[in-house]
C-alpha positions in Angstrom: 101.6 156.1 80.5 102.0 154.9 77.2 98.9 156.5 75.2 100.6 156.7 71.8 99.0 153.9 70.0 95.4 152.6 70.2 94.7 150.1 72.5 91.2 148.0 72.2 91.5 147.6 75.9 91.7 151.5 77.3 88.4 152.4 78.4 87.3 148.6 78.7 86.3 147.0 82.1 87.3 143.6 83.3 85.1 141.5 85.2 83.0 144.8 85.7 85.5 146.0 88.2 88.9 147.2 87.1 88.4 150.3 84.4 91.5 150.2 82.1 92.8 153.8 82.3 95.8 153.4 80.0 98.8 151.0 78.8 102.1 151.3 80.6 104.1 148.8 79.0 104.2 146.2 76.9 106.5 143.1 76.7 107.0 139.5 75.5 104.3 137.9 77.7 101.8 140.7 78.5 100.8 144.5 78.5 101.0 146.3 82.0 97.5 148.6 82.3 97.2 151.2 85.2 93.0 150.7 86.1 91.1 152.0 89.0 89.3 148.9 91.2 85.4 150.3 90.8 84.9 147.7 93.7 87.4 149.0 96.0 88.0 152.6 94.5 91.7 152.8 94.3 94.2 152.1 91.4 95.8 149.3 90.4 97.9 147.4 88.0 96.7 144.7 85.7 98.8 142.9 83.7 97.2 140.8 81.0 98.5 138.2 79.3 98.5 138.4 75.1 96.1 136.1 73.6 98.3 133.6 72.1 99.0 132.9 75.3 95.6 133.1 76.7 94.5 130.7 74.0 96.6 127.7 75.7 94.6 125.9 78.2 97.9 124.7 80.1 99.4 128.0 80.2 96.1 129.5 82.0 96.1 126.6 84.6 100.0 127.2 85.4 99.1 130.9 85.3 96.3 130.8 88.0 98.5 128.2 90.3 101.1 130.6 90.0 98.9 133.8 91.2 97.1 131.6 94.2 101.0 130.7 95.3 102.2 134.4 94.4 99.0 136.2 96.1 99.8 134.5 99.6 103.4 136.4 100.0 102.8 139.3 101.4 106.0 141.6 101.9 106.1 145.3 101.8 109.4 144.4 99.4 107.1 142.6 96.8 104.4 143.7 94.6 101.2 142.5 95.9 99.1 140.3 93.6 95.3 141.4 94.7 93.2 139.3 92.0 93.2 137.1 89.0 90.6 136.0 86.6 89.6 135.6 82.9 87.1 138.1 81.2 86.2 137.4 77.3 89.2 135.8 76.3 91.3 138.1 78.4 93.9 136.6 81.1 94.8 139.4 83.8 96.2 139.8 87.1 95.4 142.7 89.6 98.6 143.6 91.4 99.6 146.8 93.3 100.4 149.9 91.3 103.6 151.3 92.1 104.4 154.5 90.6 107.5 155.4 89.5 110.6 153.5 87.8 112.5 150.7 87.0 116.0 150.3 88.3 116.6 149.8 84.9 115.7 153.5 84.5 118.1 154.5 87.1 120.8 152.5 85.6 120.3 154.2 82.2 120.1 157.5 83.9 123.2 157.0 86.0 125.5 154.9 84.6 126.4 153.1 87.8 126.3 153.6 91.5 128.3 154.0 94.4 129.0 150.7 95.6 127.1 152.0 98.9 124.4 153.2 97.3 123.7 149.7 95.4 124.4 147.9 98.3 121.3 149.9 100.4 119.1 149.4 96.9 119.7 145.5 96.8 119.1 145.1 100.3 115.5 145.5 100.4 115.9 143.3 96.8 117.3 140.5 98.8 114.6 141.0 101.6 112.1 140.6 99.4 113.8 137.3 97.3 114.3 136.0 100.7 110.8 135.9 102.4 109.8 134.0 98.5 112.6 131.8 99.3 111.3 131.0 103.0 108.0 130.2 101.3 109.5 127.6 98.9 109.5 130.3 96.0 111.5 131.1 93.5 111.4 134.0 91.2 113.4 132.6 88.4 113.9 136.2 86.8 115.9 138.5 88.6 117.0 141.8 86.8 116.7 145.6 86.9 113.6 145.6 85.0 111.7 143.8 87.6 112.7 145.8 90.7 110.4 149.1 90.9 111.6 152.4 92.6 108.9 154.6 94.1 109.7 158.7 94.1 109.4 158.1 97.8 112.3 155.9 98.2 110.4 152.4 98.5 112.1 149.5 96.4 109.9 146.5 95.4 110.4 143.4 93.6 107.8 142.3 90.6 106.4 139.5 88.5 107.1 136.5 91.0 106.4 133.1 89.9 105.7 134.4 86.2 109.4 133.4 84.7 108.4 129.6 84.7 105.2 130.5 82.5 107.5 132.4 80.3 109.8 129.4 80.1 106.6 127.1 79.2 105.4 129.6 76.7 108.7 130.0 75.3 108.5 126.2 74.1 106.3 127.1 71.9 107.6 130.3 70.4 110.9 132.0 71.5 111.4 135.6 71.5 114.9 136.7 71.0 114.3 139.8 72.9 112.7 138.3 76.0 115.6 135.9 76.1 118.5 138.3 75.3 117.3 140.0 78.4 116.8 136.7 80.7 120.1 135.4 79.3 122.2 137.8 81.2 121.3 136.8 84.4 120.8 133.0 84.3 122.4 130.9 86.5 124.5 128.2 84.7 122.6 125.3 86.1 119.6 127.0 84.5 121.1 126.9 81.0 122.6 123.7 81.4 120.0 121.6 83.4 117.1 123.9 83.3 116.6 123.5 87.3 115.9 126.4 89.1 116.0 126.9 93.0 117.2 130.3 95.7 120.7 129.5 94.7 119.5 130.7 91.2 118.0 133.9 92.5 121.0 134.6 94.4 123.0 134.3 91.1 121.2 136.9 89.3 121.4 139.0 92.2 125.0 138.8 92.2 125.0 140.0 88.7 122.6 142.4 89.4 124.9 143.9 91.8 127.9 143.7 89.5 125.8 145.7 86.7 125.0 148.4 89.2 128.3 148.9 90.8 130.4 148.8 87.1 127.7 150.1 84.8 128.0 147.0 82.5 126.8 143.1 82.6 129.8 140.7 82.9 129.2 138.8 80.1 127.9 140.3 76.9 127.9 138.5 73.6 126.0 139.1 70.1 123.2 136.3 70.7 122.0 135.0 73.6 123.7 131.7 73.1 127.2 133.2 73.2 126.2 135.2 77.0 124.7 131.4 78.1 128.4 130.0 77.0 130.0 132.1 79.4 127.9 131.8 82.3 128.8 128.3 81.9 132.1 128.7 81.3 133.5 132.0 82.6 133.8 133.2 85.8 132.2 136.4 86.8 135.1 139.2 87.6 135.6 141.0 90.5 134.0 144.1 89.8 137.4 146.1 91.4 139.2 145.1 88.1 136.1 147.0 86.1 136.1 150.3 88.6 139.3 150.5 90.3 139.4 151.4 94.3 136.3 148.9 95.0 137.1 147.1 98.3 137.6 143.5 98.7 134.6 142.8 100.8 132.2 144.3 97.8 134.4 141.8 95.5 133.8 139.1 97.6 130.0 140.1 97.8 129.9 139.5 94.0 132.2 136.8 93.3 130.8 134.6 96.1 127.5 135.2 95.1 127.7 134.3 90.9 130.1 131.2 91.5 129.2 128.9 88.7 128.9 125.9 91.0 125.6 126.7 92.9 126.8 124.6 96.1 129.3 127.2 96.8 126.9 130.0 96.9 125.0 131.4 99.7 122.0 128.8 99.9 119.5 131.7 99.5 118.7 134.9 99.9 118.4 135.5 103.3 122.1 134.1 103.8 123.1 136.5 101.2 121.7 139.4 102.6 123.3 138.6 106.1 126.7 138.9 104.8 126.1 141.8 102.7 124.5 143.7 106.1 127.7 142.9 107.6 129.6 144.3 104.8 127.8 147.2 104.9 128.0 148.1 109.0 132.0 148.5 108.4 132.1 150.3 104.8 132.1 154.1 104.5 129.5 155.3 102.6 131.8 155.7 99.5 132.6 151.7 99.5 136.3 153.1 98.8 135.4 154.6 95.8 136.6 158.3 95.0 133.7 161.3 95.3 131.1 158.7 95.5 128.2 160.0 97.0 125.8 157.1 99.3 121.8 157.1 99.2 120.2 157.9 102.3 118.4 155.1 104.0 115.4 156.0 106.1 114.8 152.5 107.1 117.9 150.6 108.8 119.0 147.6 106.4 118.4 144.4 108.4 121.7 142.9 110.0 120.0 139.4 109.9 117.3 137.8 107.6 114.8 137.9 110.5 114.6 141.4 110.3 113.3 141.3 106.6 109.8 142.2 107.3 110.7 146.0 107.7 110.3 148.3 104.4 113.3 149.8 103.2 113.6 153.1 101.6 115.8 154.7 99.6 116.0 158.2 99.2 117.1 157.8 95.3 118.0 161.7 95.2 120.9 161.2 97.3 122.4 158.5 94.3 125.1 160.4 92.5 127.1 158.7 89.5 130.2 158.1 91.2 133.3 159.7 89.6 135.4 157.7 87.6 139.0 157.8 89.4 142.5 157.2 87.4 144.2 154.5 87.8 146.2 154.3 90.8 149.9 155.3 89.9 152.5 152.4 90.9 154.3 153.8 94.3 157.8 154.9 94.1 160.5 153.0 96.0 161.8 155.5 98.3 164.4 153.7 100.9 165.4 150.9 102.8 163.2 151.9 105.8 159.9 151.5 103.8 160.8 148.1 102.6 161.4 147.2 106.3 158.1 148.6 107.2 156.6 146.7 104.5 158.0 143.7 105.5 157.2 144.0 109.0 153.4 145.1 108.1 153.3 141.7 105.7 154.0 139.3 108.8 151.7 141.2 110.7 149.4 140.6 108.3 150.0 136.7 107.9 149.9 136.6 111.7 146.6 138.3 111.7 145.5 135.9 108.5 146.4 133.1 110.7 144.8 134.5 113.7 141.1 135.4 111.9 141.1 132.9 109.1 144.2 130.5 109.0 143.3 128.8 112.2 139.8 128.0 110.9 138.9 124.9 109.3 137.1 124.6 105.7 133.5 122.5 105.0 134.1 119.6 103.4 132.3 119.1 100.3 129.6 116.7 101.6 126.8 117.0 99.1 125.2 113.9 97.6 126.5 111.9 100.5 124.3 109.8 102.8 123.8 110.6 106.4 126.3 108.3 107.8 129.1 109.3 105.5 128.7 112.3 105.7 129.1 112.8 109.8 132.4 110.5 109.2 133.6 112.8 106.6 133.1 116.0 108.9 134.2 114.7 112.0 137.5 113.3 110.0 137.7 117.4 109.4 137.3 118.1 113.6 133.4 118.9 113.0 130.2 118.1 114.4 127.3 117.9 111.9 123.6 118.4 113.0 120.6 117.3 110.8 118.0 119.9 109.9 114.7 117.7 109.9 112.9 120.0 107.3 115.1 118.6 104.4 115.0 120.8 101.3 114.5 120.1 97.5 116.7 119.0 95.5 117.7 118.0 91.7 121.4 117.5 92.7 121.3 115.2 95.5 119.0 112.0 95.7 116.4 111.8 98.6 118.0 111.2 102.3 121.5 112.6 100.9 122.8 115.7 101.8 121.5 118.7 99.7 123.0 121.7 101.4 124.9 122.9 104.1 125.4 125.6 106.7 127.9 127.2 106.7 128.7 125.9 103.3 131.1 123.8 101.8 134.3 125.5 101.6 133.2 128.3 104.0 135.4 128.6 107.3 134.6 127.4 110.7 136.1 127.3 114.0 137.4 123.9 115.0 135.1 121.3 116.7 132.2 123.7 115.3 128.7 122.2 113.9 127.8 122.0 110.5 123.8 121.7 109.9 123.1 119.9 107.0 120.0 119.6 105.1 119.0 116.1 103.4 117.5 115.9 100.0 113.6 115.6 100.0 114.2 114.9 96.5 113.6 117.1 93.2 111.4 120.0 93.2 109.4 119.2 90.0 108.0 115.4 89.8 105.6 113.5 87.4 102.1 114.4 89.0 100.8 111.3 90.7 97.2 109.3 89.6 94.7 110.3 91.8 91.7 110.2 89.7 88.8 107.8 91.2 90.3 107.8 94.8 88.7 109.0 97.4 89.7 112.8 99.1 91.7 111.3 102.1 93.1 108.2 100.0 94.2 111.3 97.2 95.1 113.3 100.1 97.6 110.7 101.6 99.4 110.2 98.0 100.3 113.3 97.4 101.5 113.9 100.9 103.5 110.5 100.3 105.0 112.0 97.5 105.8 115.5 99.2 103.0 117.5 98.3 101.5 119.7 101.3 99.6 122.6 99.5 96.4 120.7 98.5 93.2 122.7 97.8 89.7 120.8 97.1 87.1 121.7 94.6 83.7 120.2 93.9 81.9 119.4 90.5 79.1 117.1 89.5 79.9 114.0 87.3 78.7 111.0 86.1 82.0 109.0 86.0 83.5 108.7 89.7 81.2 107.9 93.3 80.5 110.8 95.2 83.8 112.1 97.2 85.5 110.8 94.8 88.7 112.7 92.5 87.2 113.6 89.2 90.8 115.3 88.2 93.5 117.2 89.4 95.9 120.3 88.4 98.2 119.4 87.5 97.3 116.5 85.5 98.2 113.3 86.5 102.0 112.7 84.5 102.6 116.1 84.2 105.4 117.8 85.8 104.2 119.1 88.8 105.8 121.7 91.5 105.9 120.1 95.0 106.2 123.5 96.6 103.2 124.3 94.4 99.4 123.9 95.2 97.6 120.8 93.8 94.1 121.2 93.4 92.1 118.1 93.5 88.2 118.3 91.9 85.9 116.1 94.2 82.6 114.3 92.2 79.4 115.7 93.9 77.4 112.8 91.8 74.9 113.9 89.5 70.9 114.2 89.9 69.0 110.7 89.5 66.7 110.2 86.3 63.3 110.3 86.5 62.3 106.4 85.7 58.8 106.6 87.3 55.9 105.0 85.3 58.4 103.2 83.2 58.0 99.0 83.0 60.7 97.7 85.6 62.7 96.2 82.4 62.7 100.0 81.1 63.4 101.6 84.3 66.5 99.6 85.1 68.0 99.4 81.9 67.8 103.4 81.9 69.6 103.4 85.6 72.1 101.0 84.7 73.3 103.4 81.2 74.0 105.7 83.5 76.3 103.6 85.9 73.9 103.4 88.5 72.9 100.3 90.7 69.1 98.7 91.0 67.4 97.2 93.8 64.0 95.8 93.2 60.9 95.9 95.7 57.4 94.9 95.0 54.1 96.4 96.3 50.7 96.4 95.4 49.1 99.4 93.8 45.1 99.8 92.5 46.6 102.9 90.6 49.7 102.0 88.9 49.4 98.7 86.5 51.4 96.1 87.5 55.3 96.0 86.6 55.4 99.3 86.7 57.8 101.6 88.7 55.6 103.2 91.4 58.4 105.0 93.1 62.2 105.5 93.5 64.8 106.3 96.0 66.5 108.5 95.8 63.9 110.6 94.1 64.0 112.0 90.3 66.8 114.9 90.9 68.1 113.3 94.0 71.8 113.3 94.4 73.8 109.9 93.1 77.0 108.9 92.2 78.3 106.1 89.9 77.9 102.9 91.6 75.2 103.9 94.0 72.3 101.9 94.1 68.3 102.9 93.1 65.7 101.5 94.9 62.7 100.9 92.7 59.2 100.0 94.2 57.3 97.9 91.4 53.5 97.7 91.6 52.4 94.2 92.0 48.9 95.5 90.8 45.9 95.7 93.0 46.1 93.9 96.7 44.5 90.5 96.6 42.7 88.8 99.4 42.3 85.3 100.0 38.1 84.5 101.0 37.5 82.6 103.6 35.2 79.8 104.6 31.9 81.4 106.0 29.8 78.1 105.5 28.0 77.6 108.6 28.0 80.9 110.6 25.4 83.6 110.6 24.9 86.1 108.3 26.1 88.8 110.6 28.8 86.6 111.9 30.1 86.0 108.0 29.2 89.5 106.6 31.5 91.1 109.7 34.7 88.9 109.0 34.4 89.7 105.2 34.1 93.3 105.5 36.9 93.6 108.0 38.8 92.4 105.3 37.8 94.6 102.8 35.3 92.9 100.9 32.0 94.1 100.1 28.8 91.5 101.3 25.5 90.8 99.6 23.0 88.3 100.6 20.9 85.9 98.8 17.7 84.3 101.2 15.3 83.2 98.5 13.4 81.3 101.7 14.3 83.1 104.4 16.9 82.0 107.0 19.9 82.9 109.1 22.6 80.5 108.1 25.1 80.5 105.4 25.2 78.0 102.9 27.5 78.7 100.7 29.4 81.8 99.0 30.7 82.8 95.9 33.4 83.8 94.7 36.1 81.5 96.7 39.6 81.7 96.6 42.1 85.2 96.1 40.1 88.1 95.3 40.5 91.9 95.0 40.0 94.1 97.5 36.3 95.4 97.7 35.5 92.7 95.6 31.5 91.6 96.2 31.3 88.2 98.2 27.6 86.3 98.0 26.1 84.7 101.0 23.9 81.8 100.1 21.3 81.4 102.8 19.6 78.2 103.9 16.3 78.4 105.7 16.3 76.7 109.1 14.0 75.9 111.7 12.2 79.2 113.8 12.3 80.2 117.8 13.1 77.2 120.0 13.6 74.8 117.0 16.6 77.1 116.0 17.7 77.7 119.6 18.0 73.9 120.8 19.8 72.2 118.4 19.9 68.9 120.4 16.1 68.8 120.7 14.5 66.0 118.6 11.1 68.0 117.7 10.8 71.6 118.1 7.6 72.7 120.0 6.4 74.4 117.1 8.8 74.0 114.5 8.1 72.5 111.5 12.0 71.6 110.7 14.4 69.1 112.0 15.4 70.3 115.6 18.3 68.5 115.8 19.5 69.8 112.1 22.3 72.1 113.8 22.7 74.2 117.0 22.9 77.5 117.3 27.0 77.8 117.5 26.9 81.8 117.5 
């Protein structure tokens, strides 16, 4: 643990959870600390990005997306990512703490490893890479510095998904040391076209295997450009040209993985591991090198990719530096009998070659052909074709064309054998489609139609889009998007409706339209709210609305108006009852007495509760009032036929 330089983070706590105990290492992208997880009471490694990177919002966004992807990769030979966060400008990853050293440290100490020991270490590395490739991930920076070795013999691969972040950051600032370390393992297609897939990881693994068994890198130079030039233009030599005695099978493992044309390499790390396992089964522990001691493996290396979930453990104490053997001296010719025996041996070898290899067909190059043409080409070679419906991403073949084959191009296959071809799904990285403003379902359909499958949804308030519509996407529309990575869509939850109650209809309408809302008007009488002002709104103040939604305003039409009915001629009691039923009050004016309404005031429309005055005219008394048909009442003074009592 590096404690020689003062570091402000040592002794600090990130996110109130990770107490930084000390610094482990520092690189061009980040500083790694050992920390104590206060919540789960365990030791973790915290990789804290340098401040210059943390200030770049694009980098931080991609960093978070990559962290989410890597966290889903669970494999015993992969350094697990537990958590990601930001705190006071520090962007960090919380990862599995792996005490021990790197494979680079082991190489620096031992110089080189015996072939069998090197393969025992490479097996768990390829198992980890194979799991990533099956999950659609590419490491992009396979090298001894990213392989961790524990004291109990576990092998773990670190920094999945972070190489792409370094590439984007280096566009703004290139650090020679970082580039040099990467250049030693870069595949030609990464240098020429900037593309990377599972086969670029296989290339880097082949370079690393070469370095483990020879103690040196195949391509070196004074500048990164010089190294890159050799990767593009010079084949990686066979390890046996550097260390005599290395068997041809090991040579093939290196040269096959480091073919400059990616079409001729194993398709992914799982295929490479399967071939390596076959070599290891038939290989003596010293791999053909004199006095080489092989490591002890506590968990058997898998014979096929399906075994990749087993933890592969290597006893590093058993890895001894192989003794360099002197160059073999030329054999001396002794007599003709030896020559004759040699000739017979050659004949036997030729026959064996034909029996084992020569009778096999070579898989023709069908990469870039359409499905029908590829079938014809294979048929011409006596082979059958089967299409894997899953397809693969490819920058080398257009969508629908053949992008890969199993067995691979130029591999040997029995006559009438079947070649499985993988059709291209197009490039892995495309321009992010424009989905802002679409509904969640329409946005998902658009993205799935473009080849994205991992789509995550988030919500946020917004005045710019309707409720449920996409407010933003990550990656942003038009930016480079990895179709194998996740896409995050942020959906609008709307916003709180403004409070316009009590305002005039005109003021309220303008305020709502300024916020992108529609307005519906309903009128209602009110004794309390002035005519023309808003009584209530729906949704109410603060209620959830989205852009384009309509808010209904109930506007006062003033107090309720009542049409006073004509009660002339009714009895006072009947007139009073009828008016009071309508919400009016009644007063009676009868200066001369009587029981019949001769008139009333006011007339027409009045407000509820208005007082209506009844004017009463006297009529005859007794029988004269009771019988409107008699000419004269018995005792009455009035006119008996003036009006009968209709009520």
